[in-house]
N, C-alpha and C positions, 0 to 999 in steps of 0.2 A: 266891272268895277270891283273886282276882287281886291281885298285888302283895304277897302274904303268903307267897311262896315264892322260894327261890333256884332258878334253872333251869340246866340243862346249857348252854343257849345263852349265858347270862351268863358262866359259868365258862369256856366255850370262847372267848368273845370276849376275856376277860382273858388267857388263855393265848396266843391268837393275836397279841395286841398286846404281848406281853412280850418282853424281851431276855433271852437266856440266855448264861451263861458256864459252860463245862464243864471240869472238872478230872478227867482220867482217871489211874488207877493211883497214887492217893495212897497212899503206903506200899506200893505194888505191888499193892494189892487193893481199892481203894475208888474210887468215883466220887462227886464232889460236883458238884451243879448249882445255880447261883445264878440265880434269876429276878428280874429287875427288872420289876415290874409297871407298867402304864401310869401309875399315880399316883406312881411313884418308890419305893414300898415294895419291899423285897427279901425273898425267901423262899428258904430253902435246902432242897434235897432231897438225900438221900444213899443209897447202897447199897454193899454190900461182900460179898466172898466170903471163905470161910475159907482156901482154898488159892489163892495168887496164880496158879498155873498154870491155874486155872479161870476167870480174869477174862475177861469178854467186854464190850467197850465198849458195844455196842448194848444188851445186856441191862442193864448197869449204868445207862446213860442212861435207858432206859425205866422202870426201877424208881424212880430218883431223880425223874424228871419226874412219875410218877404220885403220888409223895408230895407234890410241889409242888401238883398238882391237888387232892389231898385237903385240903391246907392252905388253898387258896383257897376251897373249899367251906365250910370251918370259918370262915374270916374273913368271907366274905360272909353266912353265917348269923348271925354275931355282929353284923355291921353291920345286917342286917335286924331282928334282935331288938331292938337298941338303938333303931332308928327307930320301932318299934312300941310301945315302953314309955314 
């Protein structure tokens, strides 16, 4: 069933060829990451903590970026399903 699945390599290639803008400490406790994918489409990932004193830029970025990765999986799955129907 080659060609009927989205692969990690595909998703990684998209991520590796994307541009990212990162906004830390939005309202003192949120991280927003905007990814411009290779085709120009943009995806936003976000993370936040309850207490601003617990905010950690690396953790915030990693969570937001993982949400972008999950969104890419979803978008690529939709694209594949659409091409198969």
